[in-house]
N, C-alpha and C positions, 0 to 999 in steps of 0.2 A: 304700617311700617313695612318696607320692602324686605324680602328675604336676602340674606347674604350667602351666596353660593360657597361651597367648600373651598378650602385652600387648594391651589394648583401645585401639586407635588411633582408632577411629571417633569423630568429634566433637572430636578434639583436633588442634591444630597444634603440632608439636614442632620446636624449633629448637635446634641445638647451639650452645653458647657456650663455646669451649675444651673442657675436659674435663667441663663441666657442660651443662645443657640447661634450656630453658624449655618447659613444656607448657601450652598455652592451651585451656581448655574452651570451645568455641563456644556451648554451650547455657547455661552458668551464668555466663560472664564471669569465671571464676576462672583465675588464672595460678598455676602451680606451678613453683617453682625446684627443680630436681633437682641435688643435688651429684654428684660424680664416682662415688660408690658407687651412688646411685640410678640414674644414667645407665647404668652397667655392668649392674646387675641388670635394668633394663628391656630392654636389648638382648639379654640372655640368655634372656628369657622368650619362646621361640619355639614353645611348645606341645609340644616334644619332651623338655625337660629337667625333671628333678625337682629338689628343693631341693639335694640333694647335688651334682648336676651344676652347678647355678647357682653354688653356693659354690666349687666347684673352678675353674670358668671365670673367675669374678670375683676369685679369690684373697682372698675374704672368709671369715672364720670362719662356720661354719654358723649360729650364733646371730645373728651380725650380718647375714648375708644374709637370714635369716628376718625380722628386725626391719625391714630396709629394704623387703622385699617386702610386709610388713604395711602400711607407710606408703603404698606405691604402690597397694595395694588400697583403702585408705581414700579416696583421691581418684579412684578409678575408672579408673586407667591399667592395672591388672592385675586379672584375675578369678582366684579360687581356688575349688577344690571346695567345695560347700556345707558339707560336714562339717568343713571347716577354718575356715570364716568366723568363727565365734565366737571361736576361739583367736586369730586374727589381729586381731580387734577389740580383744580384751583386751590383746594385746601393744602395739597402737598407743597405748592409753591409758597404758601403763606404760613406754613407750620412754624418756622422759626420766628420767635418774637410775637406770635399770635396770642391773644388773650383767650383762655379757655376757662369758662365759668368764673371769670373775674380774676384768675391767676394766670401767670405765664406758663405755657406748655413747656416742660423741662427738656428742651432739646429734641433731636431726632431719635426716634425709636429704632430706626434702621440706618446703619452706616454701610455704604457700599464701596468696594475697592475693585480695581482690575487686578486679579491675581496673575502672577507670571505663569506663562505656559511652561510645559515641561522643557521645551527647547530653550526658552529664555532663561529659565531657572538654572539650566545646566551650563549656561554660557559663563565660563570663568575667565576668559581672556578674549581680546579682540583677535581678528585674523592675523596670522603671522605676516602675510604679505597681501597686497591688493593689486590686482592686475591693472596695467595702464589703461586709461580711458574709461574706468569704471568708478562707481561710487557705492556707498552702503552706509549702514549705521550700526552702532554697538552701544548697548546699555549695560552698565555695571550692575549686575544682579547677584553679586557674590555675597552681599550682606555686610561688606566693610569697604573702606577706601582702598584703592589699588593704585600702584605706581608703575608706569611703563616708560620705557625709552622708545621714542618714535622717531623714525627717519623718513622725512619727506624729501623727494627730489622732483624738481620741476622738469618739464620736457625741454629737450634741446631744440634749437631751430634747425631746419633743414638747410643743406647746402644749395647754393644757386646752381642753375643749369648752365652748362658750358655752350660756347659758340663753336660752330664748325670751322670758323676761321682761326681757332687756336686759343681763344681766351677762356680760361676756366672761370666757373662761378665762384662767388665768395663762400667762405666757410660759414656754417651755422654757429650761432652763439650758444653758450652753455647755460643750462638751467641752474638754479640754486639748489643746494642740498642743505636742509635744516635738520639738526639733530637736537632733540630736546627731551627732558625728563618731565613727565606730567603726572599729577595725582588726581584721580577721579573719585569723588565720593560715591557711595552706594546710591543707586537710583538715578544717577546722572550718566550721561554718555556723550558720544560725539558722532557726527556725520563726517565721513571721509570721502575725498575726491582725488583720485590718482591720475596724474597727467600723462598724456602721450606726447611724443615728439612731433615736430612739424615735418611734413613731407618734403622731399627734395624738389627743387625747381626742375622743370623739364628742359632738356637740351634743345637749343635751336637747331634747326636743320636747314638745308639749302632751300631758300624760298619760304620758310615758315618759322615763326617765332615759337619759343618754348613756353609752355603753360606754367603758371605759377603753382607752387606746391600748396596743398591745403594746410591750414593751421591745426595744431594739436587740440585735443579735447580732453575732458576729465569727467565724463559720465554726466549725470543729471546736472543741468545748469542750476545754479542757485543765486538768488538775489535776496540779500538780507542786509539791513543797515546800509543800503546804497552801494553794496559791493556787487560787482558784476560777476559774470560767469567764469572768468579766467581763461577763456579760449585764446588760442594763438591766432593771429591774423594770417590770412592767405597771402602768399607771395604774388607779386604782380606779373602779368604776362610780359614777355619780351616786347619792347616798344617798336620793333621793326623785324622783318624777316631775318633769319639767321641768329637772332639774339636769344640768349637763354632766359628762362623765367626765374623769378626769385623763389627762394625756399620759404616754406611756411614757418611761422613762429611756433615755438613750443608753448604748451598750456601750463598753467600753474596747478600745483597740488595744494589742497586745503585740509584743515581740520576745523570743524565748527562745533560748538557746544550745543547739545540737545537735552531736552527734558525726558522724563521717563516714558513718554508716549511718542517721542520722536520729533517734537516741535523744536525748531531752531530758537535758541535763547539769545543770540547776539552775534557780533562780528566774529571773524575767524580767530581761533586760538593761535594757529600757525599757518603760514603761507610760504610756499616755495615757488618763486616766480620762474617763468619759462624764458628761454633765450630767444633772441631775434633770429629770423632767417637770413641767410646770405643772399646777396644780390646776384642777379644773373649776369653772365659774362659776354663780352665781345672779344675783339682782339686784345683789349686790355682786360685784365682780370677783374671780376666783380669784387666789390668791397665785402668784407666779412661782416656777419651779423654781430650785434653787441651781446655780450654776456648779460644775464640778469644780474641785478644788483645784489649785494650780499649783506647789507646792513640790517640790523634788527628793527625793521619797520615794515609795515604793510603798505606804505605809501611812497616808497622810493620809486624812482623811474625818471624818465621813460627808459624802456629797453628796446630801442628800435632796431629793426633790420635795416641795412643800407643797400641802395641799388648799385649795381655795377655801372661802368661807363656806358650809358645808353641802354643798359640791360633792364630787366624787370626788377622792381624793388623787392627786397626781402620782407616777409611778414613780421609784424611786431609780436613780441612775446607777451604772455599774460603775466601779471595779475591785471584785472580789468580786461575788457575785450581788446585783444591785440589789434593793432592797426593793419589795414590792408596794405599790400606792397605798393610802392610808388611806381608809376609807369612813365615818368619823365626823367630826363637826365638830372643827376646831381640832387635828387630829392629823396631823402630817407623816409622810409615808412615809420610812422609813429606808433609805438607800442603802448600798451597800458602800463601802469606802475607795476613793479615787480620787486619782491624783496622777501624778507624773513617774516616773522610773526610778532604778535604782541601778547603780553600777558592778559589773562581773562579775568573779568570780575563776576563770573557766573559759576562759581564753585569749582572750577577746574584750575588747579594751580600749575603754572609752568615753573619748575624748580631750577632748571638750567637750560641754556640755549646757546647754540653756535650755528653759524651759517657761512657757507662759502660756495663759490661757483664750482660746479662738479662735472667731472667727465672730460672727454675729449671732444673738441668741436667737430661737427660733421664736415667732411670734405665736400668739394663741389660734386653735385649730383647725388649726394647721399642723404638719406633721411636723418633727422635729428634723433638722438637717443631718447628712448621713452623715459618718462618719470616713473616714480614708484612710491609706495608707502609700505613701511615695515614696522611691526610692533614686537618688542621683546621685553 
């Protein structure tokens, strides 16, 4: 019978709790609850005893002692000879429901959890504000459900560029502002994506067309349940020399539900769509971009920017990937859907909701206002 080397205590803090124990791995922040069987087997692994001796000392059947030892091996508390490692790995996978000596092995002897780090445990509230164009996550580790008022604002569309012949570009559309009360249970959280506004369209100059403005962004792009990244579309370049470029569309701001380890649980809880960019101008002023829709739905739209008379088309606003600006006369840029949010079925409750177009439209040649997210 092969020897069983002693328990590996380095890197663990072990505390007895009655006949059981808790072993905390300082390197991984995992805590392991050892039942009475696992505590006795761990104490018996002193490097001098083989499996038969451990079974005799702990008064466990050899098969049960081996199963418990396999579990201790899986979490790094005990090491076994290399030639036995594969067998122990297999036993650990089969331990639930396995028959041991003609009777079912009574559940796991070792239960592991990811303990919250000091930083996570001290997190009592989400950030007060989120910078435009950035994203992040927050988990409720307070020990109880928490209710917050959240204000999401979508980015505004940029104003179209002007023409040197005197025509101004169109104004940018406004993003939606959503104000909601949400209740988050302990151990659940959300990912947030804060929108930036679209850039202004470039002014046409003598002999050269203005460039289209870039669309707004909202940090890390996310694709879940067929929902796109919410970027604003870029404005189109002026279609001929002297013509202004279209403004970029504003991005959408989002709140997604996540589980305790940061995995996305489903569609957005709240969406604040971005406004469309204004069209570029000629001697006739460019058409203004469309405001994002305000209804309580994540599928309203489209929210297109419009092109000026022969100028560059304005970028479409998010939600969804905003459309690129049109480069031909009388063709509007198609934006993605944009709107408010929907209630969630993943443990986060939306208690109240309101949405409306927000802010002042960007004038010709001016970037759209940034979106934002604030918690209180």
